[in-house]
PASEBA-1860 file (N, C-alpha, C; in nm, 3 decimals):
! residues 243
1> MLWVDQYR> 0.085/-0.120/0.000/0.000/0.000/0.000/0.089/0.125/0.000 ~ 0.054/0.218/-0.085/0.135/0.340/-0.097/0.101/0.436/0.016 ~ 0.203/0.469/0.094/0.183/0.566/0.203/0.232/0.701/0.157 ~ 0.148/0.799/0.162/0.184/0.933/0.118/0.213/1.020/0.240 ~ 0.337/1.067/0.247/0.384/1.147/0.359/0.348/1.294/0.334 ~ 0.221/1.328/0.358/0.172/1.460/0.322/0.205/1.566/0.426 ~ 0.225/1.522/0.549/0.236/1.621/0.655/0.364/1.614/0.736 ~ 0.444/1.509/0.717/0.560/1.492/0.804/0.654/1.612/0.798
9> WRTLELPV> 0.687/1.654/0.674/0.779/1.768/0.660/0.722/1.893/0.721 ~ 0.590/1.907/0.719/0.529/2.031/0.764/0.507/2.032/0.915 ~ 0.553/1.928/0.987/0.543/1.933/1.133/0.631/2.043/1.189 ~ 0.729/2.087/1.110/0.812/2.198/1.154/0.739/2.332/1.145 ~ 0.617/2.329/1.089/0.543/2.452/1.067/0.419/2.459/1.157 ~ 0.428/2.400/1.275/0.320/2.412/1.372/0.304/2.557/1.414 ~ 0.184/2.599/1.460/0.159/2.740/1.489/0.263/2.806/1.577 ~ 0.302/2.742/1.688/0.398/2.804/1.780/0.533/2.821/1.711
17> TTMLQDLL> 0.576/2.715/1.640/0.703/2.722/1.569/0.701/2.831/1.464 ~ 0.591/2.842/1.393/0.580/2.942/1.288/0.588/3.082/1.347 ~ 0.525/3.105/1.461/0.531/3.236/1.526/0.674/3.270/1.565 ~ 0.746/3.173/1.619/0.886/3.197/1.658/0.971/3.226/1.535 ~ 0.947/3.150/1.426/1.023/3.174/1.303/0.997/3.314/1.248 ~ 0.870/3.356/1.253/0.836/3.490/1.203/0.906/3.598/1.284 ~ 0.910/3.580/1.418/0.978/3.677/1.504/1.127/3.683/1.475 ~ 1.187/3.565/1.458/1.330/3.560/1.429/1.362/3.625/1.295
25> RRWLPPRC> 1.273/3.605/1.198/1.296/3.664/1.066/1.288/3.816/1.071 ~ 1.204/3.870/1.161/1.194/4.015/1.174/1.318/4.074/1.241 ~ 1.369/4.002/1.342/1.484/4.052/1.415/1.616/4.019/1.343 ~ 1.621/3.897/1.286/1.743/3.851/1.220/1.706/3.797/1.081 ~ 1.697/3.885/0.982/1.663/3.840/0.847/1.759/3.730/0.800 ~ 1.708/3.623/0.740/1.796/3.514/0.696/1.898/3.560/0.594 ~ 2.019/3.504/0.605/2.127/3.536/0.512/2.121/3.444/0.390 ~ 2.175/3.493/0.282/2.183/3.416/0.158/2.260/3.287/0.183
33> AACSLTAG> 2.207/3.173/0.138/2.271/3.044/0.161/2.398/3.027/0.080 ~ 2.418/3.108/-0.025/2.536/3.095/-0.109/2.651/3.185/-0.063 ~ 2.622/3.314/-0.044/2.730/3.408/-0.011/2.735/3.444/0.137 ~ 2.625/3.430/0.208/2.615/3.463/0.352/2.644/3.610/0.382 ~ 2.641/3.693/0.279/2.675/3.834/0.298/2.553/3.924/0.311 ~ 2.452/3.897/0.233/2.333/3.982/0.233/2.209/3.899/0.266 ~ 2.100/3.969/0.290/1.976/3.900/0.322/1.927/3.821/0.202 ~ 1.874/3.702/0.228/1.821/3.618/0.122/1.747/3.501/0.179
41> DPLCADCE> 1.635/3.467/0.120/1.554/3.356/0.171/1.500/3.274/0.053 ~ 1.575/3.172/0.006/1.700/3.123/0.065/1.825/3.189/0.006 ~ 1.811/3.259/-0.109/1.927/3.320/-0.173/1.901/3.469/-0.195 ~ 2.009/3.547/-0.200/1.995/3.687/-0.239/1.972/3.693/-0.391 ~ 1.922/3.803/-0.439/1.890/3.816/-0.580/2.013/3.799/-0.668 ~ 2.128/3.851/-0.627/2.249/3.842/-0.707/2.298/3.699/-0.719 ~ 2.299/3.625/-0.609/2.346/3.486/-0.614/2.252/3.397/-0.694 ~ 2.123/3.422/-0.680/2.027/3.342/-0.757/2.047/3.367/-0.906
49> ADFFPASR> 2.068/3.493/-0.944/2.088/3.526/-1.086/2.221/3.471/-1.138 ~ 2.325/3.473/-1.053/2.458/3.428/-1.096/2.471/3.276/-1.101 ~ 2.421/3.209/-0.998/2.446/3.066/-0.984/2.329/2.978/-1.027 ~ 2.208/3.032/-1.027/2.089/2.956/-1.067/2.014/3.032/-1.175 ~ 2.078/3.058/-1.289/2.013/3.140/-1.393/1.891/3.072/-1.453 ~ 1.781/3.143/-1.451/1.656/3.086/-1.504/1.655/3.082/-1.656 ~ 1.741/3.161/-1.719/1.739/3.172/-1.864/1.833/3.073/-1.934 ~ 1.895/2.983/-1.862/1.989/2.887/-1.921/1.917/2.799/-2.022
57> ARCARCAL> 1.970/2.791/-2.145/1.910/2.707/-2.249/1.940/2.560/-2.217 ~ 1.836/2.478/-2.211/1.852/2.337/-2.178/1.760/2.251/-2.264 ~ 1.801/2.125/-2.279/1.715/2.028/-2.346/1.588/2.009/-2.264 ~ 1.473/2.011/-2.329/1.346/1.998/-2.257/1.329/1.860/-2.197 ~ 1.400/1.760/-2.252/1.383/1.624/-2.202/1.480/1.594/-2.087 ~ 1.610/1.623/-2.108/1.711/1.580/-2.010/1.783/1.695/-1.942 ~ 1.748/1.820/-1.976/1.807/1.940/-1.914/1.954/1.958/-1.943 ~ 2.008/1.891/-2.044/2.146/1.914/-2.082/2.161/2.056/-2.134
65> PLPSPETA> 2.264/2.130/-2.089/2.283/2.266/-2.140/2.299/2.267/-2.292 ~ 2.234/2.361/-2.358/2.239/2.372/-2.504/2.300/2.506/-2.544 ~ 2.361/2.511/-2.661/2.425/2.636/-2.703/2.325/2.745/-2.742 ~ 2.203/2.705/-2.775/2.105/2.803/-2.822/1.966/2.769/-2.771 ~ 1.890/2.869/-2.727/1.753/2.844/-2.681/1.659/2.801/-2.793 ~ 1.705/2.816/-2.918/1.623/2.775/-3.031/1.617/2.623/-3.047 ~ 1.711/2.553/-2.986/1.712/2.406/-2.989/1.634/2.355/-2.868 ~ 1.527/2.282/-2.894/1.441/2.237/-2.784/1.488/2.106/-2.721
73> VCGRCLAD> 1.540/2.016/-2.803/1.579/1.884/-2.755/1.718/1.851/-2.807 ~ 1.801/1.793/-2.721/1.938/1.760/-2.761/1.940/1.641/-2.856 ~ 2.053/1.623/-2.923/2.064/1.516/-3.020/2.050/1.377/-2.959 ~ 2.101/1.357/-2.838/2.092/1.226/-2.774/1.947/1.189/-2.746 ~ 1.866/1.285/-2.698/1.726/1.255/-2.670/1.646/1.235/-2.798 ~ 1.687/1.302/-2.907/1.621/1.279/-3.035/1.652/1.139/-3.087 ~ 1.776/1.097/-3.074/1.818/0.967/-3.125/1.768/0.851/-3.038 ~ 1.764/0.871/-2.909/1.723/0.766/-2.815/1.637/0.829/-2.705
81> PPHFGSTT> 1.508/0.855/-2.733/1.422/0.924/-2.637/1.417/0.852/-2.501 ~ 1.435/0.926/-2.393/1.428/0.864/-2.260/1.284/0.830/-2.222 ~ 1.269/0.755/-2.117/1.136/0.714/-2.072/1.065/0.826/-1.996 ~ 1.140/0.927/-1.948/1.076/1.040/-1.881/1.042/1.148/-1.983 ~ 0.947/1.234/-1.945/0.898/1.334/-2.040/0.975/1.464/-2.039 ~ 1.025/1.505/-1.921/1.096/1.633/-1.912/1.179/1.635/-1.786 ~ 1.271/1.733/-1.781/1.356/1.751/-1.664/1.372/1.900/-1.637 ~ 1.351/1.938/-1.511/1.379/2.074/-1.466/1.505/2.070/-1.380
89> ALADYVPP> 1.606/2.149/-1.418/1.731/2.156/-1.341/1.755/2.298/-1.297 ~ 1.799/2.316/-1.173/1.824/2.450/-1.121/1.952/2.511/-1.175 ~ 2.056/2.427/-1.193/2.187/2.481/-1.229/2.275/2.372/-1.287 ~ 2.388/2.412/-1.343/2.490/2.316/-1.385/2.565/2.268/-1.261 ~ 2.618/2.148/-1.271/2.695/2.091/-1.160/2.839/2.140/-1.168 ~ 2.856/2.266/-1.131/2.986/2.334/-1.129/2.993/2.416/-1.001 ~ 3.113/2.463/-0.961/3.121/2.549/-0.842/3.039/2.675/-0.860 ~ 2.974/2.724/-0.753/2.974/2.670/-0.616/2.864/2.568/-0.591
97> IAGMVTAL> 2.782/2.538/-0.696/2.671/2.446/-0.677/2.721/2.307/-0.638 ~ 2.827/2.262/-0.705/2.882/2.129/-0.674/2.925/2.122/-0.527 ~ 2.984/2.229/-0.477/3.024/2.231/-0.337/2.906/2.230/-0.242 ~ 2.798/2.297/-0.280/2.678/2.297/-0.196/2.615/2.158/-0.190 ~ 2.609/2.090/-0.306/2.553/1.954/-0.308/2.641/1.859/-0.227 ~ 2.773/1.872/-0.241/2.865/1.788/-0.166/2.851/1.813/-0.015 ~ 2.833/1.938/0.023/2.817/1.970/0.166/2.689/1.909/0.221 ~ 2.584/1.908/0.141/2.459/1.845/0.185/2.479/1.695/0.203
105> KFSARLDL> 2.540/1.629/0.106/2.551/1.484/0.108/2.651/1.432/0.210 ~ 2.767/1.496/0.219/2.877/1.439/0.296/2.911/1.515/0.424 ~ 2.856/1.636/0.440/2.880/1.712/0.563/2.750/1.743/0.637 ~ 2.643/1.677/0.595/2.513/1.688/0.663/2.465/1.833/0.675 ~ 2.488/1.915/0.570/2.434/2.049/0.567/2.287/2.039/0.523 ~ 2.202/1.991/0.614/2.065/1.961/0.579/1.984/2.088/0.546 ~ 2.032/2.203/0.592/1.963/2.328/0.559/1.966/2.353/0.408 ~ 2.066/2.300/0.340/2.075/2.319/0.196/1.966/2.242/0.122
113> AIVFGKLL> 1.917/2.135/0.181/1.805/2.062/0.121/1.682/2.152/0.113 ~ 1.663/2.234/0.216/1.550/2.328/0.215/1.571/2.433/0.108 ~ 1.694/2.481/0.095/1.726/2.580/-0.008/1.691/2.524/-0.146 ~ 1.741/2.404/-0.175/1.718/2.344/-0.307/1.570/2.314/-0.330 ~ 1.504/2.264/-0.226/1.362/2.231/-0.242/1.277/2.353/-0.269 ~ 1.306/2.462/-0.199/1.232/2.587/-0.221/1.256/2.643/-0.360 ~ 1.382/2.637/-0.405/1.413/2.687/-0.539/1.344/2.602/-0.646 ~ 1.343/2.472/-0.629/1.273/2.386/-0.724/1.124/2.418/-0.727
121> ARRAPPTA> 1.067/2.443/-0.611/0.925/2.477/-0.605/0.896/2.608/-0.678 ~ 0.992/2.699/-0.672/0.975/2.828/-0.738/0.996/2.817/-0.889 ~ 1.090/2.732/-0.930/1.130/2.725/-1.071/1.050/2.623/-1.153 ~ 1.009/2.515/-1.091/0.941/2.409/-1.166/0.810/2.462/-1.223 ~ 0.779/2.428/-1.347/0.653/2.476/-1.407/0.533/2.416/-1.338 ~ 0.417/2.480/-1.349/0.294/2.422/-1.294/0.274/2.281/-1.348 ~ 0.227/2.193/-1.264/0.216/2.054/-1.304/0.086/1.992/-1.259 ~ 0.042/1.894/-1.336/-0.076/1.816/-1.299/-0.035/1.685/-1.231
129> AEIVAAVP> 0.093/1.674/-1.195/0.141/1.552/-1.132/0.068/1.527/-1.001 ~ 0.040/1.402/-0.976/-0.032/1.362/-0.855/0.059/1.311/-0.745 ~ 0.177/1.266/-0.782/0.267/1.203/-0.686/0.408/1.261/-0.702 ~ 0.472/1.289/-0.589/0.613/1.329/-0.586/0.690/1.221/-0.511 ~ 0.800/1.177/-0.568/0.884/1.077/-0.502/1.030/1.112/-0.526 ~ 1.118/1.061/-0.440/1.261/1.085/-0.452/1.332/0.959/-0.497 ~ 1.445/0.977/-0.562/1.529/0.862/-0.599/1.577/0.795/-0.471 ~ 1.551/0.666/-0.453/1.591/0.600/-0.329/1.739/0.568/-0.326
137> LAFERVAE> 1.795/0.575/-0.206/1.933/0.535/-0.184/1.938/0.389/-0.139 ~ 2.051/0.326/-0.158/2.070/0.193/-0.104/2.069/0.200/0.049 ~ 2.026/0.090/0.111/2.017/0.085/0.257/2.152/0.119/0.320 ~ 2.260/0.071/0.259/2.392/0.095/0.315/2.427/0.244/0.316 ~ 2.386/0.315/0.210/2.416/0.457/0.202/2.334/0.535/0.305 ~ 2.208/0.498/0.321/2.124/0.566/0.420/2.178/0.542/0.560 ~ 2.219/0.418/0.586/2.275/0.386/0.718/2.403/0.464/0.745 ~ 2.482/0.484/0.641/2.609/0.556/0.655/2.587/0.705/0.678
145> RGFNQSQL> 2.497/0.765/0.599/2.473/0.910/0.606/2.369/0.947/0.710 ~ 2.271/0.860/0.729/2.162/0.890/0.820/2.044/0.957/0.752 ~ 2.052/0.978/0.622/1.944/1.044/0.549/1.962/1.020/0.400 ~ 1.854/1.042/0.327/1.856/1.043/0.180/1.840/1.187/0.138 ~ 1.945/1.247/0.082/1.943/1.389/0.050/1.833/1.423/-0.053 ~ 1.807/1.333/-0.146/1.704/1.359/-0.247/1.565/1.364/-0.183 ~ 1.543/1.279/-0.083/1.413/1.280/-0.017/1.395/1.407/0.066 ~ 1.503/1.457/0.127/1.494/1.581/0.202/1.461/1.699/0.108
153> IARAFCGA> 1.523/1.700/-0.009/1.493/1.803/-0.108/1.347/1.792/-0.151 ~ 1.302/1.669/-0.174/1.163/1.647/-0.216/1.065/1.694/-0.109 ~ 1.098/1.672/0.018/1.008/1.717/0.126/0.996/1.868/0.129 ~ 1.109/1.936/0.110/1.105/2.082/0.107/1.024/2.130/-0.013 ~ 1.040/2.066/-0.127/0.962/2.099/-0.245/0.813/2.081/-0.218 ~ 0.778/1.967/-0.161/0.635/1.938/-0.134/0.578/2.035/-0.031 ~ 0.659/2.072/0.069/0.611/2.168/0.167/0.580/2.302/0.104 ~ 0.665/2.345/0.008/0.645/2.473/-0.058/0.528/2.468/-0.157
161> RRMPLATD> 0.511/2.354/-0.223/0.406/2.341/-0.324/0.274/2.287/-0.266 ~ 0.276/2.250/-0.140/0.158/2.189/-0.076/0.115/2.064/-0.152 ~ 0.212/1.979/-0.179/0.188/1.853/-0.248/0.227/1.737/-0.159 ~ 0.164/1.621/-0.177/0.202/1.504/-0.098/0.331/1.441/-0.147 ~ 0.404/1.381/-0.057/0.527/1.312/-0.089/0.511/1.163/-0.062 ~ 0.538/1.082/-0.162/0.530/0.936/-0.146/0.668/0.885/-0.103 ~ 0.679/0.839/0.019/0.810/0.800/0.073/0.844/0.654/0.047 ~ 0.747/0.573/0.009/0.777/0.431/-0.012/0.730/0.381/-0.147
169> LLRRIRHT> 0.717/0.471/-0.241/0.672/0.433/-0.375/0.780/0.357/-0.451 ~ 0.905/0.397/-0.431/1.018/0.335/-0.499/1.112/0.271/-0.397 ~ 1.167/0.159/-0.435/1.261/0.091/-0.345/1.382/0.045/-0.427 ~ 1.500/0.066/-0.369/1.622/0.015/-0.433/1.642/-0.128/-0.384 ~ 1.642/-0.223/-0.475/1.647/-0.364/-0.437/1.782/-0.427/-0.466 ~ 1.871/-0.352/-0.525/2.004/-0.405/-0.555/2.108/-0.297/-0.534 ~ 2.211/-0.332/-0.457/2.320/-0.237/-0.434/2.401/-0.223/-0.563 ~ 2.433/-0.100/-0.601/2.505/-0.075/-0.726/2.634/-0.001/-0.698
177> LPQQSLKF> 2.724/-0.005/-0.795/2.847/0.072/-0.785/2.814/0.220/-0.799 ~ 2.894/0.309/-0.741/2.872/0.451/-0.760/2.875/0.488/-0.908 ~ 2.771/0.558/-0.955/2.761/0.590/-1.096/2.878/0.675/-1.146 ~ 2.929/0.764/-1.060/3.034/0.855/-1.104/3.164/0.783/-1.139 ~ 3.178/0.658/-1.096/3.300/0.584/-1.125/3.293/0.505/-1.255 ~ 3.179/0.513/-1.325/3.156/0.430/-1.443/3.147/0.511/-1.571 ~ 3.174/0.445/-1.684/3.158/0.507/-1.814/3.010/0.510/-1.852 ~ 2.979/0.582/-1.960/2.839/0.605/-1.997/2.761/0.475/-2.013
185> DERHRNVR> 2.810/0.383/-2.096/2.737/0.259/-2.120/2.728/0.173/-1.994 ~ 2.832/0.178/-1.912/2.832/0.099/-1.789/2.727/0.148/-1.691 ~ 2.697/0.277/-1.694/2.599/0.332/-1.602/2.461/0.274/-1.628 ~ 2.425/0.255/-1.754/2.295/0.196/-1.787/2.285/0.053/-1.733 ~ 2.390/-0.025/-1.753/2.388/-0.163/-1.705/2.391/-0.168/-1.553 ~ 2.458/-0.073/-1.491/2.474/-0.073/-1.346/2.340/-0.059/-1.273 ~ 2.248/0.023/-1.327/2.122/0.048/-1.256/2.006/-0.035/-1.309 ~ 2.030/-0.115/-1.413/1.923/-0.197/-1.469/1.874/-0.296/-1.364
193> GAFEVTGN> 1.745/-0.291/-1.334/1.687/-0.382/-1.235/1.719/-0.348/-1.092 ~ 1.769/-0.226/-1.068/1.808/-0.189/-0.931/1.693/-0.135/-0.848 ~ 1.578/-0.107/-0.911/1.466/-0.046/-0.839/1.337/-0.125/-0.863 ~ 1.242/-0.107/-0.773/1.109/-0.162/-0.793/1.004/-0.062/-0.748 ~ 0.885/-0.073/-0.807/0.772/0.011/-0.771/0.686/-0.064/-0.671 ~ 0.656/-0.001/-0.558/0.583/-0.070/-0.451/0.442/-0.017/-0.431 ~ 0.400/0.082/-0.512/0.265/0.137/-0.499/0.194/0.142/-0.632 ~ 0.070/0.182/-0.628/-0.012/0.190/-0.749/0.011/0.323/-0.820
201> VRGRTLLI> 0.065/0.318/-0.939/0.090/0.440/-1.017/0.012/0.442/-1.147 ~ -0.075/0.345/-1.167/-0.144/0.332/-1.295/-0.226/0.458/-1.325 ~ -0.201/0.514/-1.443/-0.274/0.632/-1.488/-0.232/0.761/-1.422 ~ -0.128/0.759/-1.339/-0.088/0.879/-1.267/0.041/0.941/-1.325 ~ 0.054/1.070/-1.304/0.173/1.142/-1.347/0.259/1.170/-1.225 ~ 0.390/1.149/-1.238/0.480/1.160/-1.122/0.591/1.259/-1.145 ~ 0.637/1.319/-1.035/0.758/1.399/-1.032/0.862/1.321/-0.951 ~ 0.979/1.303/-1.007/1.088/1.232/-0.939/1.199/1.332/-0.909
209> VDDVMTTG> 1.240/1.338/-0.782/1.338/1.437/-0.736/1.473/1.370/-0.713 ~ 1.579/1.435/-0.763/1.715/1.387/-0.738/1.807/1.507/-0.719 ~ 1.925/1.483/-0.662/2.017/1.595/-0.639/2.097/1.628/-0.764 ~ 2.160/1.527/-0.825/2.244/1.552/-0.942/2.207/1.456/-1.055 ~ 2.199/1.509/-1.176/2.176/1.427/-1.295/2.301/1.436/-1.382 ~ 2.363/1.321/-1.406/2.485/1.319/-1.486/2.455/1.271/-1.628 ~ 2.435/1.142/-1.647/2.394/1.091/-1.778/2.243/1.070/-1.785 ~ 2.178/1.066/-1.670/2.035/1.041/-1.667/1.999/0.894/-1.660
217> STLNEIAR> 2.099/0.807/-1.644/2.073/0.663/-1.643/1.983/0.619/-1.528 ~ 2.008/0.671/-1.409/1.927/0.633/-1.292/1.783/0.680/-1.309 ~ 1.767/0.805/-1.346/1.631/0.859/-1.364/1.559/0.790/-1.479 ~ 1.631/0.754/-1.582/1.569/0.685/-1.694/1.522/0.545/-1.656 ~ 1.603/0.477/-1.575/1.564/0.344/-1.529/1.440/0.353/-1.439 ~ 1.436/0.453/-1.352/1.318/0.471/-1.267/1.195/0.502/-1.351 ~ 1.212/0.590/-1.450/1.099/0.622/-1.538/1.053/0.498/-1.614 ~ 1.148/0.414/-1.654/1.112/0.292/-1.728/1.024/0.199/-1.646
225> ILRQAGAA> 1.062/0.176/-1.521/0.980/0.083/-1.440/0.847/0.147/-1.400 ~ 0.845/0.280/-1.385/0.718/0.347/-1.355/0.622/0.339/-1.473 ~ 0.674/0.362/-1.593/0.590/0.351/-1.711/0.545/0.206/-1.732 ~ 0.634/0.113/-1.702/0.601/-0.028/-1.712/0.489/-0.065/-1.614 ~ 0.486/0.005/-1.499/0.382/-0.018/-1.397/0.253/0.056/-1.429 ~ 0.251/0.132/-1.539/0.128/0.198/-1.581/0.121/0.347/-1.561 ~ 0.232/0.409/-1.519/0.230/0.555/-1.499/0.202/0.626/-1.630 ~ 0.123/0.732/-1.622/0.088/0.808/-1.742/0.203/0.895/-1.789
233> GVHNLVVA> 0.286/0.942/-1.696/0.399/1.028/-1.732/0.493/1.042/-1.615 ~ 0.620/1.067/-1.646/0.723/1.085/-1.543/0.805/1.206/-1.580 ~ 0.825/1.295/-1.483/0.903/1.416/-1.505/1.004/1.431/-1.390 ~ 1.121/1.484/-1.420/1.229/1.492/-1.323/1.248/1.635/-1.271 ~ 1.284/1.643/-1.143/1.326/1.769/-1.082/1.463/1.744/-1.020 ~ 1.564/1.813/-1.067/1.699/1.792/-1.016/1.762/1.926/-0.978 ~ 1.849/1.921/-0.880/1.919/2.043/-0.838/2.022/2.082/-0.943 ~ 2.105/1.986/-0.984/2.215/2.019/-1.074/2.227/1.919/-1.187
241> RTP> 2.266/1.970/-1.304/2.286/1.886/-1.423/2.432/1.897/-1.466 ~ 2.498/1.784/-1.482/2.636/1.785/-1.529/2.641/1.833/-1.674 ~ 2.718/1.936/-1.703/2.724/1.989/-1.839/2.781/1.886/-1.937
END
């Protein structure tokens, strides 16, 4: 049975907590998460424009940076269309974004998950998607880190968009090698059969949240099994896209 975590993330927004947060924001306006120099919630206007440019030309399917906004879809997606319909990416996986993602994953900078989730909620186009889910981590990785960074980002996104989050819709059933250590073709084979769908997605449209998209192999495999399970459409939300 699919359990939808609609309210867990929002337990931090109970009335008393919200009042205290409002008072703190009046006395101590939040600083920009990128530069820490000026006020920003979560980023100042300059850092958002510099590091998360909304006008970046990208492939509509996989969010690969493109040389011209006149090109809608990259050559790879034209030649071999992925199983997902579209991808929204906040930025390229370059400094300082790469450092922010690394700090979230390996230094437990969990506040950055809120930053990324809020930005995705602001940037992602309006959607008719019914379900939001995060790319699952292997049990060993969760045990090592204590959290799944993609799920934390997804919770922040859902809190901002007032959407439900499905925490057990996808399950990783096979431990895989780190994707960054593999070549392009090896990445596809590495994640093949690594996930399963544990809830009813028939006829539904889904948003899948991840931190970094490199070749898109993981997200494509997840989209494949979701479509195989009857999903009407799958769309990706990622913090960073490798150029």
